[in-house]
N, C-alpha and C positions, 0 to 999 in steps of 0.2 A: 628402262627406258628413261626416268626422268634426266638418268646422270648424262645420258646422250643428250639430252636439251639444255643440261648446263653446260655443258663444254660447247654447246654449239653458241649457245647465247655469251658465252663468255668470249668466244672465237670472235664474234661480232663486237660485241662492246668494246675490246683491244683496239679491232681493224679501227671504227667509228672516232673512237678517241685518239688514234693517231693523230698528229701537225699537217694539215695538207700539205704545206714546204718540204714533208718527210716524203712522201709521197710523188712530188716531183720530183726531187733531184738524185743527180746521176740516171733518171729514165734514159736520157738522150745517147749515155754511153755505155748501155747494155743491148745488144750482148757483145763482147769484143775478141771472144772465139766460140767455136762449136758448143751445140747443145744436147746433151742426150733425152729423148723421149724412150721410156721405157712402158714398152705392151707387153701385160703381163699372159701374152697368149700366142701361140703358135703364128708364122706367117699367113697370110692368106684369107683372112675370118676378117669381118666391120671394122672390128675394133683398130686391127695393124692397117685396113686398107682408109679408115677416118683419120686416122695418127698423119697416114703417109700424103695425107690430101691436106690435111691442114699446115704440115711438117714443110712442105713444100711452100706455100706460101708464106709463111713466116722464113723460110730461108729468103725469099725473095723480100719481104717486105724489111729484114734487120740486117741483110747483109752475112748472116753467117749462117752454117751450115745445122738445120736441126735433125739429127739424125736417128732415127729410128732404131728401136735397142731393143728385140722381142727377149723377155724374161717368162718360157710357159710353165707352170705347173702350181699344185695346189691354189687350181682357185684365182690364181692372179697371185696368192700372195708373196711368190715368189720373188716378183718386180716388183709388187709392193713397198716389202722389206730392203729388197736393195734401193729406190727414192729416199723411204726415212732416215736410211745409215748415210744417205750421200750429204754432202756439205748444202748448207741451205744456201745457195747464192746464185738462185737461177738458171744452173747450169746441168741441173737433173729434173726433166719434169715426171709426171705419172700418167697415163692415159685413164681415169678414174674411170669406173663404170660400176654396173648393179652387183656384179659378181664381187665386187669390192663389200658393199652393203653388203650382202648373201653373207658374205664370207666372215664377215664379223662375229655374229652369232652360230653359223656352223662352226668353224674352227675356235676349239674352245682354249687352245694354248700359244694363240698370238703371240710376239715380242714388241708389234703395235696396238697401239689406237687410232683408227683409220679417222674418228673424228679429231681427236687430240693430237696426231702427227702428220696427217696430211691437210696443208690449205689449199681450201677452193680457188681454182684460177680464173676458170668460164667453164661453162657450158660449151657442147656442142650438139648435139641432139638428139631425139627424146625419137624410139621407133617401134615402133608394135611390135610384137611378137604374131606367129597366125597359129589358128588351131591348124593341123592339115592333118588328112589319112589317106592313105593309101586307097584307087579308085577303089578297090575291092572290096572297101569296108560301105554297107548297105545302109549309107546314112549322107543324107545331101545338106541338112543343116545342124545346127546347136539342139537344139529338142529332138530332132531325130534318133542324134548321136546319143543325147542322154538315157534312152528309151532303152538304145541297141544296147548301151553298158548295161543297164539294169538289167537286164534281159538276162545278159551272160557276164555277171561276176566274175571278174579278174581273170579273163578269157582274152582281153583287152591288154596288149603292149604297146606300153607308152614310155618312147625314143626318149633320150635326153644325153646332152654331152655331157652329163657326168654328176654325179653329186654333188646338189649345194648350186648345177649351172641355172641358167635365167628359164631354159625348157625343161628345168623341173621344177624349180618350184612356181613357176605358170601352172602345171598341171597339176601338180598339189595342192594349188590354190581353189582349181576348178575341182579336182574330188572334195575338197574343205564345204563350197560352197553348194555343190551338187547332190551328195554323197554317191558319187557315183564311184566302184572298186575299179582300179587297173593296176597291173604289173608295172611298177618301173622297171626300164632297161637302161640302164648307163652306160653310153660308150666313152669313148675316150677323144671326144672332142663330136664339134658338129660334122664336121664332113662324116665318119664313120655314121655317126646316127642316121644322118638325111640319105646315106647310100641303102642302109636297111631300112627303112622305110621305104622308099622307093623300088624296093626285091619287092618288098610285103613278109619283111621276117619279123617287124613293129607295125601296128594300123594307124597310132596315133600319134605326133608330135608338134608341141609349141616352139617351135622354132622362131629365130630371127628374121622377120619379112626381109631382110635384105637378102640372107643367106638361101631364103627358098624362091623367091617371089619370080628366077626363070623357070625353075621347076613347076612352078603352076603355072603359068602362062604356058610354058607345052604340053599342059595336060597329063606330066607326070604326079603331082600329084593334086589332090582335090582341096580347099580351102574354105573352111567353114565358115571362120570369122576371126580378123584381129582382135588384140585383147586390148586394146587401148578404147578410151571412151566415148573418141570419133570414128569413124569412116576413114582408111586410109587412101589418102589422092592417089596411089600407086592401085588399089585394087578397090575405087571408090562402087562397085557391085556388090561387094562381099560386107554383110554385119559385121556388128561386134557382137562379141560375146557378153556383152552387158543388156544386149538386147532384148537378152532371153533368161538372163541370170544374174539381176539386178546387182548394181554394185561391184562385180567385177572387175579388175583394171589390173593390166600386169603390162610391162615396157623396159625395155630394156634402153638403155642412157648412158649417153658417153659424155669425157669433159676432159677438162686440164687441172693437174691439181701437182704440187711441189712439195717440199719438205717446208715443217714447221719454222717459221721465224724467218720464209722467205722474205728480204726485204720489199715494203710496200711497193716500192716505184718501180721493183720488178715486175711483181704480181698485177700491179695496172698498169705497165705496156704489153704484156702477155694480153690481157683480159683484154684494152684497147685493140689490140692487132687480131685477136682471134675473131672477134665481133665482128671488125672489115673484113673481114675473108669471110664469116657466114654472110654476110650482105654482097657478096663478090657473084653476077649471075652466073659466073663459069662456077663458080662453087656450091652457090643454092641448086644449078641445074643437075651438077653427082651425085649432092643428097635428095633430091629430090629422086632417082633413078634408085634409091637405096631405099625408101618409103619414110626418109625422117623428117621428123620437124623439127626446126630451127630451135634449141634454148638458149640462146643469146642474152645476157645481162649482167650483172654485175655480179663478183665473187661470192658476196654475200647469199644472192642472188643460187648461185650454185652450191653453197655449204649450205644452204636449209633445205635443198631436192635430198645432198647427199644422208644427213640427218633424219628427214624421213623419211625416205627410200630405209634404210638403215634399220628405225623403230617398226616400220611398216615389215619389212621381212623377218626381222627375226620372230614375230609371229606365226609365222607360216614353218618356219623351219623346226620352229618348237612344235607346231601340230603334225609337222612330217615323219616328226622322229631321224631325219635327214643326217647322217655319216657321211664324213669325209672318206671318199677313195682312197 
């Protein structure tokens, strides 16, 4: 992981050394044609929703279409590789997220290095996962669930959107920190996993809050805790896992990235406009509905988040022994 940190520090140092004038030159002329924003997952998921929400804002602000292009497969790596191989001119962007950080350790033969080959542009939101169970499970709190799981080792089935997904790693981190034994059941995407959980075919899931919140509100699922260190405003009565498992933290996060060597003035312009969107009341209201917390800031701040998350989840991947689907 020292290599990851050195790469990140090199990225920050190079950015800081660039003359301010180079960051401003040409900013007002970008973009002059449509921009592709690649999402490494199918339409309809939270990442796709976010890209379309911010993409529409950028289209209106910058006067050119921001076209969302879904490139699902290999835990988001197909989409990431497409961006890495694109010209570094600001006309191809990537929706960067936790799956990229996990995939850096999960996939052993990647043709790119996330920290080296993707330039951080801007963070968008950080959203908790939610530890949720089918209502048939006789546990109404995290301590009750831990006791139930320890009394029934390997009889509880834990759903996820696939090997190495945020839901999978959130569950593996929980297993590592509590000593419970659960059987991981990977699905091909979050939607079928959620459907199986509602049907009672599996018992527990650490899902993205935005995709589960309506099912929780409708009583189809029981939320035991959120996985961030602070409670979610979307579910203010639900405690955190860390209230019962000190030190536990897992969250989904999303932001924009671009191929390395993208001109600094382009990155700065995009960062400025995305941050402006995150302070717009309409967008803020929509993000609040999704249960997310804005993580607006400078490109270097988002780059630091990517590096830290890549290091953190590499340890969980190693503990779990997870392999790609």
